[in-house]
C-alpha positions as CSV (number, residue, x, y, z in Angstrom):
1,X,84.4,211.4,32.3
2,X,85.1,207.8,31.9
3,X,88.7,208.4,31.0
4,X,89.7,210.2,34.1
5,X,91.2,208.2,36.8
6,X,89.3,207.0,39.8
7,X,90.7,209.5,42.2
8,X,89.1,212.0,39.3
9,X,85.7,210.6,39.1
10,X,85.0,210.5,42.9
11,X,85.1,214.6,43.4
12,X,81.9,216.0,44.0
13,X,80.1,219.9,43.0
14,X,79.4,221.1,40.0
15,X,83.0,223.6,40.2
16,X,84.8,220.4,40.6
17,X,83.1,218.7,37.5
18,X,84.2,221.6,35.4
19,X,87.6,221.7,36.1
20,X,87.9,217.9,35.5
21,X,85.9,217.9,32.5
22,X,88.1,220.4,30.9
23,X,91.3,218.6,32.4
24,X,92.5,221.6,34.5
25,X,94.7,219.9,37.1
26,X,97.9,221.5,36.5
27,X,98.7,224.6,36.7
28,X,100.5,224.7,32.8
29,X,96.8,223.5,32.1
30,X,94.3,226.5,34.3
31,X,91.9,228.3,32.9
32,X,89.2,231.3,33.1
33,X,86.7,231.1,35.6
34,X,84.0,233.1,36.9
35,X,81.2,231.3,39.3
36,X,77.6,231.6,37.2
37,X,75.4,231.3,40.1
38,X,75.0,231.0,43.6
39,X,75.4,227.5,44.1
40,X,78.7,227.7,41.9
41,X,80.2,230.7,44.1
42,X,79.3,228.7,47.3
43,X,82.0,226.0,46.0
44,X,84.7,227.9,44.5
45,X,84.6,229.9,47.7
46,X,85.0,226.4,49.6
47,X,87.4,225.0,47.1
48,X,89.6,228.4,47.3
49,X,89.3,228.6,51.2
50,X,90.7,224.7,51.4
51,X,93.5,225.4,48.7
52,X,91.7,223.5,46.0
53,X,91.4,226.2,43.6
54,X,94.7,227.5,42.6
55,X,95.4,230.6,41.0
56,X,98.1,230.8,38.5
57,X,96.8,234.3,37.5
58,X,93.9,236.8,38.4
59,X,90.9,234.8,37.0
60,X,92.7,231.7,36.1
61,X,92.5,228.3,38.2
62,X,93.3,224.9,38.0
63,X,92.1,222.1,40.2
64,X,94.5,220.2,42.6
65,X,93.3,216.8,42.8
66,X,95.8,216.0,45.7
67,X,94.7,218.8,47.9
68,X,90.7,217.7,47.0
69,X,91.9,214.4,48.8
70,X,93.8,215.3,51.4
71,X,90.8,217.7,52.8
72,X,88.6,214.6,52.0
73,X,89.9,212.6,54.4
74,X,90.5,214.9,57.0
75,X,86.5,216.1,56.8
76,X,86.2,211.8,57.3
77,X,88.8,211.4,60.0
78,X,86.6,214.7,62.1
79,X,83.3,213.2,61.1
80,X,83.1,209.7,61.0
81,X,83.7,209.0,64.6
82,X,81.1,211.3,65.3
83,X,78.7,210.0,63.1
84,X,79.3,206.6,64.3
85,X,79.0,208.0,67.8
86,X,75.1,209.7,67.5
87,X,74.5,206.1,65.4
88,X,75.3,203.9,68.8
89,X,73.2,206.5,70.8
90,X,70.1,206.2,68.7
91,X,70.2,202.3,68.6
92,X,70.5,202.5,72.6
93,X,67.8,204.8,72.8
94,X,65.8,202.6,70.5
95,X,66.8,199.6,72.3
96,X,65.2,200.8,75.7
97,X,61.6,200.8,73.8
98,X,62.3,197.6,72.8
99,X,59.7,194.7,74.5
100,X,60.7,191.1,73.4
């Protein structure tokens, strides 16, 4: 996968890896795909819902790398502040038990 651009190397999930390995990154490069198991089905459904996997015709899909990164950025904007707040709350509680 090292010949792929850096943006493509940061993509997660077995379905994404399959599409990237076959270079199905544009409508003209669409491939036939059917999920093999429950894990692939979960990733496939998630990507379809979020507009990352795009259908050219029934059963033929391509991976929209830009849509993937827009979705990942939206996820980070939503959850990073929550994670920071929870971390600060944990530190504040831990400080209550500190006896120096």
